[in-house]
C-alpha positions in Angstrom: 149.4 133.7 169.6 147.8 131.3 167.2 144.5 131.2 169.1 144.5 135.2 169.1 145.1 135.3 165.4 142.3 132.7 164.8 139.9 134.8 166.7 140.9 137.9 164.7 140.4 135.9 161.6 137.0 134.6 162.7 135.9 138.2 163.6 136.6 139.5 160.0 134.9 136.3 158.6 131.9 137.0 160.9 131.9 140.6 159.5 131.4 139.2 155.9 128.4 137.1 157.2 126.9 140.1 158.9 127.4 142.4 155.8 125.7 139.7 153.7 122.7 139.8 156.0 122.5 143.5 155.8 122.8 143.4 152.1 119.7 141.2 152.0 117.9 143.5 154.3 118.6 146.6 152.2 118.2 144.7 148.8 114.6 143.6 149.8 113.5 147.2 149.9 114.6 147.9 146.4 114.7 144.8 144.4 110.8 144.5 143.9 110.6 148.1 142.4 111.5 146.9 138.9 109.3 143.9 139.2 106.1 145.7 140.3 104.6 145.8 136.7 105.1 142.0 136.4 103.7 141.4 140.0 100.7 143.6 139.2 99.9 141.5 136.0 100.6 138.2 137.7 98.4 138.8 140.8 96.0 141.2 139.4 96.8 144.2 141.6 95.1 147.4 141.2 97.2 150.4 140.5 96.1 151.8 144.0 97.1 148.6 145.9 100.5 147.8 143.9 102.7 150.2 145.9 101.9 148.3 149.0 104.1 145.5 147.9 106.9 148.0 148.8 105.1 149.8 151.5 104.3 146.8 153.6 107.8 146.0 154.0 109.0 149.6 154.8 106.3 150.0 157.4 107.1 146.7 159.4 110.9 147.5 159.1 110.6 151.1 160.3 108.2 150.3 162.9 109.9 147.3 164.6 113.6 148.4 164.4 113.6 149.8 168.1 112.1 146.7 169.3 114.5 144.5 167.3 117.5 146.4 168.6 116.5 146.2 172.3 115.5 142.6 172.0 119.0 141.9 170.7 120.5 143.6 173.8 118.3 141.8 176.3 117.7 138.3 174.6 121.1 137.8 173.0 122.3 139.3 169.8 123.2 136.1 168.0 119.9 134.4 169.0 117.8 137.4 167.8 120.0 137.7 164.6 119.4 134.0 163.8 115.5 134.4 164.5 115.4 137.2 162.0 117.3 135.2 159.3 114.8 132.3 159.7 111.8 134.7 159.5 113.2 136.5 156.4 113.7 132.9 154.7 110.2 131.7 155.5 108.6 135.0 154.6 110.5 135.2 151.2 109.4 131.6 150.3 105.8 132.4 151.2 105.9 135.7 149.2 107.1 133.9 146.1 104.2 131.4 146.3 101.6 134.0 147.0 98.5 133.5 144.7 96.7 136.9 145.7 97.3 140.4 146.8 96.6 139.8 150.4 99.1 136.9 150.8 101.9 138.9 149.1 101.4 142.0 151.1 101.3 140.0 154.4 104.4 138.0 153.4 106.2 141.3 152.6 105.2 142.7 156.0 106.7 139.6 157.5 109.9 140.1 155.5 110.0 143.6 156.9 109.6 142.4 160.5 112.5 139.9 159.9 114.7 142.7 158.6 113.8 144.9 161.6 115.2 142.0 163.8 118.4 141.4 161.6 119.5 145.0 161.0 120.1 146.4 164.5 121.2 142.9 166.0 123.7 142.5 163.1 125.0 146.1 163.6 125.2 145.7 167.4 127.2 142.5 166.8 129.7 144.4 164.6 130.1 147.1 167.3 130.5 144.6 170.1 133.1 142.4 168.0 135.3 145.4 167.1 136.6 148.0 169.5 135.6 151.6 169.3 138.3 153.4 167.0 140.2 152.5 164.0 139.3 148.9 164.0 135.5 149.6 164.3 135.8 152.3 161.5 137.3 149.8 159.3 134.5 147.3 160.0 131.8 149.9 159.6 133.3 151.2 156.5 132.8 147.7 155.0 129.3 147.7 156.5 128.5 151.0 154.9 129.8 149.9 151.6 127.7 146.9 151.3 124.5 148.5 152.8 124.9 151.7 150.8 125.4 149.9 147.4 122.7 147.3 147.9 119.8 149.7 147.0 121.4 150.4 143.6 122.4 146.6 143.1 118.8 145.7 144.0 117.5 147.6 141.0 119.8 145.8 138.6 119.3 142.4 140.1 115.6 142.9 140.2 115.5 143.7 136.4 117.7 140.7 135.6 115.8 138.1 137.7 112.4 139.5 136.6 113.1 139.4 132.8 115.1 135.9 133.1 113.3 133.9 135.6 110.0 135.7 136.7 109.0 138.0 139.5 108.9 135.2 142.0 112.7 134.9 142.0 113.1 138.5 143.1 111.7 137.1 146.4 113.0 133.6 146.5 116.5 134.8 146.0 116.7 135.6 149.8 116.0 131.9 150.8 119.2 130.2 150.1 121.2 133.4 151.2 119.4 133.6 154.6 119.6 129.6 155.1 123.4 129.5 154.4 124.0 132.6 156.8 121.9 130.8 159.4 123.9 127.7 159.3 127.2 129.6 159.4 126.3 131.9 162.4 126.8 129.6 165.4 130.3 128.8 164.5 131.4 132.4 163.6 129.6 134.7 166.0 129.7 134.4 169.8 126.7 135.2 171.8 126.5 138.5 173.7 123.8 140.5 175.6 123.3 143.2 178.1 124.8 142.3 181.5 122.3 144.4 183.3 120.7 142.7 186.3 117.2 143.9 185.2 115.8 142.1 182.0 112.2 143.4 182.2 111.1 143.8 178.5 108.8 146.8 178.8 105.9 145.4 176.9 103.9 148.6 177.2 106.7 150.6 175.7 107.3 148.1 173.1 103.7 148.1 171.9 103.3 151.9 172.0 106.4 152.8 170.1 106.0 150.0 167.5 102.4 150.9 166.9 103.2 154.6 166.8 106.2 154.4 164.3 104.1 151.9 162.2 101.4 154.3 162.0 103.6 157.3 161.2 105.3 155.3 158.3 101.9 154.2 156.9 100.5 157.7 157.1 103.7 159.2 155.4 103.6 156.7 152.6 99.7 157.0 152.0 99.7 160.8 152.3 100.6 161.3 148.5 97.6 159.4 147.3 95.1 160.1 150.2 96.1 163.8 150.5 97.8 165.6 153.4 94.7 167.3 154.5 92.4 164.3 154.3 90.7 163.1 157.5 92.4 159.7 157.1 95.9 161.1 157.1 95.3 163.7 159.8 93.7 161.0 162.0 96.6 158.5 161.5 99.2 161.3 162.2 97.3 162.4 165.4 97.1 158.8 166.6 100.8 158.1 165.8 101.8 161.3 167.8 99.5 160.1 170.7 101.1 156.7 170.6 104.6 158.1 170.6 103.6 160.5 173.4 102.3 157.5 175.5 105.6 155.8 174.8 107.6 158.8 176.2 105.3 158.8 179.3 105.8 155.1 179.9 109.6 155.2 179.5 110.0 158.1 181.9 108.2 156.1 184.6 109.6 152.6 183.8 112.3 151.1 186.0 113.5 149.2 183.0 112.7 151.2 180.0 112.9 150.0 176.3 114.7 153.2 175.4 116.4 154.7 178.3 116.3 158.5 177.6 119.6 158.9 179.2 121.2 157.8 176.1 120.1 161.2 174.4 122.3 163.1 177.0 124.9 162.4 174.4 124.6 165.3 171.9 126.7 163.6 169.5 124.3 160.6 169.4 121.3 162.8 169.2 123.0 164.8 166.4 123.8 161.7 164.4 120.4 160.6 164.6 119.0 164.0 163.4 121.5 163.8 160.4 120.4 160.3 159.9 116.8 161.4 159.5 117.7 164.1 156.9 120.2 161.8 155.1 117.4 159.2 154.6 114.8 161.9 153.6 117.2 163.2 150.9 118.7 160.1 149.5 115.8 157.4 149.7 113.7 159.7 147.5 116.6 160.3 145.1 116.8 156.7 144.1 113.0 156.7 143.6 113.0 159.8 141.3 116.1 158.8 139.3 114.4 155.5 138.5 111.2 157.3 137.3 113.1 159.8 135.3 115.1 157.3 133.5 112.1 154.9 132.7 109.3 157.6 132.2 111.1 160.4 130.6 114.2 158.9 129.0 112.5 155.6 128.0 115.1 153.3 129.6 114.1 149.5 130.0 114.3 148.2 133.5 117.7 146.4 132.9 119.0 149.6 131.3 117.9 151.7 134.2 119.5 149.1 136.6 122.9 149.2 134.7 122.9 152.9 134.8 123.1 152.5 138.7 126.4 150.6 138.6 128.8 153.8 138.7 126.8 154.9 141.6 126.9 151.6 143.5 130.8 151.4 142.8 131.3 155.0 144.0 129.3 154.2 147.3 131.6 151.2 147.9 134.7 153.3 147.5 133.4 156.2 149.4 132.3 154.1 152.3 135.6 152.3 152.6 137.5 155.6 152.3 135.2 157.3 154.7 135.9 155.0 157.4 139.6 155.6 157.2 139.0 159.4 157.0 137.2 159.2 160.3 140.0 157.6 161.9 142.3 160.5 160.7 140.0 163.4 161.0 137.1 162.5 163.1 133.4 161.9 162.3 132.3 165.5 162.3 134.1 166.9 159.3 133.6 163.6 157.2 129.8 163.7 158.0 129.5 167.4 157.1 131.3 166.9 153.9 129.1 163.9 153.1 126.0 165.9 153.5 127.5 168.7 151.4 128.2 166.2 148.6 124.6 165.0 148.7 123.2 168.6 148.7 125.3 169.6 145.7 124.5 166.2 143.8 120.8 166.8 144.3 121.1 170.5 143.3 122.7 169.2 140.1 120.0 166.6 139.6 117.4 169.6 139.9 118.6 170.5 136.2 117.6 167.3 134.6 116.0 167.8 131.1 113.4 166.2 128.9 116.0 165.7 126.0 118.8 164.7 128.5 120.8 161.5 128.5 122.9 159.4 131.0 126.1 161.4 130.5 124.7 164.8 130.6 122.0 164.4 133.3 122.6 161.4 135.5 126.4 160.3 135.8 127.9 163.5 137.2 125.3 164.3 139.9 124.8 160.5 140.8 128.6 160.2 141.5 128.6 163.3 143.8 125.5 162.0 145.7 127.1 158.5 145.9 130.2 160.1 147.5 128.0 161.8 150.0 125.9 158.7 150.8 129.2 156.6 151.3 130.6 159.3 153.7 127.3 160.1 155.4 126.0 156.6 156.0 129.3 155.3 157.6 130.1 158.4 159.6 126.5 158.9 161.0 126.6 155.2 162.1 130.0 155.6 163.7 128.9 158.7 165.6 125.7 157.2 166.7 127.4 154.2 168.4 130.7 155.9 169.5 131.1 155.9 173.2 127.9 154.0 173.8 128.2 151.1 176.3 128.2 147.5 175.0 125.0 146.7 176.8 123.2 149.5 174.8 124.8 148.9 171.4 121.6 147.3 170.1 119.5 150.2 171.3 121.9 152.7 169.6 121.9 150.6 166.5 118.1 150.5 166.3 117.9 154.3 166.9 120.1 155.2 163.9 118.4 152.6 161.7 115.0 153.9 162.7 116.1 157.5 162.1 117.1 156.7 158.5 114.2 154.7 157.7 111.6 157.1 159.1 113.6 159.9 157.5 113.4 158.0 154.1 109.5 157.6 154.4 109.1 161.2 155.4 111.3 162.4 152.7 109.6 160.3 150.0 106.1 161.4 151.3 107.0 165.1 151.1 109.1 165.1 148.0 106.4 162.9 146.0 103.7 165.4 147.0 106.0 168.3 145.7 106.7 166.4 142.5 103.0 165.4 141.9 101.8 168.9 142.6 104.2 170.6 140.2 103.4 168.0 137.6 99.7 168.6 137.9 100.2 172.4 137.7 102.2 172.2 134.7 99.7 170.0 132.8 96.9 172.2 134.0 98.5 175.2 132.4 98.4 173.5 129.0 101.0 173.6 126.2 103.3 171.1 127.9 103.9 167.4 127.0 103.6 164.8 129.8 107.4 164.2 129.7 108.0 167.9 130.3 105.5 168.0 133.2 107.0 165.0 134.7 110.5 166.4 134.4 109.4 169.7 136.0 108.0 167.6 138.9 111.2 165.7 139.3 113.3 168.9 139.3 111.2 170.3 142.1 111.6 167.1 144.1 115.3 167.0 143.6 115.6 170.7 144.7 113.6 169.9 147.9 116.0 167.0 148.6 118.9 169.3 148.2 117.3 171.6 150.9 117.0 168.6 153.2 120.6 167.7 152.6 121.6 171.2 153.2 119.8 171.0 156.7 121.7 167.8 157.4 125.0 169.7 156.6 124.1 172.4 159.1 122.9 169.8 161.7 126.3 168.0 161.4 128.2 171.2 162.0 126.0 172.4 165.0 124.9 169.2 166.8 128.0 166.9 166.5 130.5 167.8 169.3 133.9 168.5 167.8 135.3 167.4 171.3 133.8 163.9 170.7 135.1 163.9 167.2 138.7 164.7 168.3 138.5 162.2 171.2 137.6 159.4 168.6 140.7 160.4 166.6 142.9 160.3 169.8 141.5 156.9 170.8 142.1 155.5 167.3 145.7 156.8 167.3 146.3 155.3 170.8 144.9 152.1 169.6 147.3 152.0 166.5 150.3 153.0 168.6 150.9 149.6 170.3 150.3 147.7 167.1 153.0 149.7 165.4 155.4 149.3 168.2 
């Protein structure tokens, strides 16, 4: 009994470690945003190249997630997780010591690669440590709370570190955290991998899908500046589609594919990934436009803007924890649908931001609604995406849901940024409006577009997620709880 209790305690301690690693992954995508002006001055970035400090990370992260997830299944989840931690530590150290634009962008891409290795391997470790049902829902509630709030915390921490110590510390903060996690991992996390007899790595599939997703992310991120109809973007999108098409053809003929397409026979898994795309598309851009509105229209300082995210971050933590428990009682379908509805209403409320607004009147209410939706949606889409998946394919399922959310985020930001920029230019061209009014009109249009995307996510949750799977999840959770109560 003592040995069993020690094992249970070790699993929950391991969950803390895995959540910290995921916190770093999400943090790295947002923490540099506030530091960008300081980085630009320090390394003499042009205005055109500065966004690539963020984009390099996002492209590598989104492009390599599927590969990272499958590598975890085949090579060992703990081994791959530790490799990702080591890469993030080295890349973060190099990024802080960068002396020119090229070095920093390359180091940020390496950080993104490390994150793409950590995230799906960590999530697949969580799903194999904890049984499908109430236990896993509780664990994924903690996971979602940490991951969902990290974006908001990153903005605040980025402002504090940049103002207090310098922009280099925004990057160096990862180093001690990654090294401590690396040292603790062998004693807390057992090794696990797919028990399949075939361990062929499918190099052709790996290269084609990684190149295709990376080019897609690059094209989407660059579209707002280069123009959607430009020869560059059209060519990149066409090449991306061709590579993804080649990947599908390779997988259908491979004896040991990187992504066995039989996994998509699960309508719930497919539906969860569709909702994941729309959740990422609506919410990633929300953080971006709220930050711009607070600083460019309301005149907030970086730290003031960061502090304004605290209610949102705390609400995400609460909603993610409660969402995991609600899934155990009501199933993932109604909670996921409710989450997307909260996001849609929150963004619709944000579409009424005004030039003379303020935190209480324009930001607090809608941010709390959207945060509830994010907490519910992030946790329940993850639970639905990995529910019922065999242990040997948990890394793949984890990589798929992460990829869906990241590609959705890039797509949403690209489309909604174009909408916002176009509206702002039209208002300025019409004359008689201040820059603040034109920017606000652009943000209103972007938030409205985000609300439409979230509304589509709500419909997708209702239509694509199987009610039978959702009910079966509740029955399994209740059956799991019955022996414990007895």
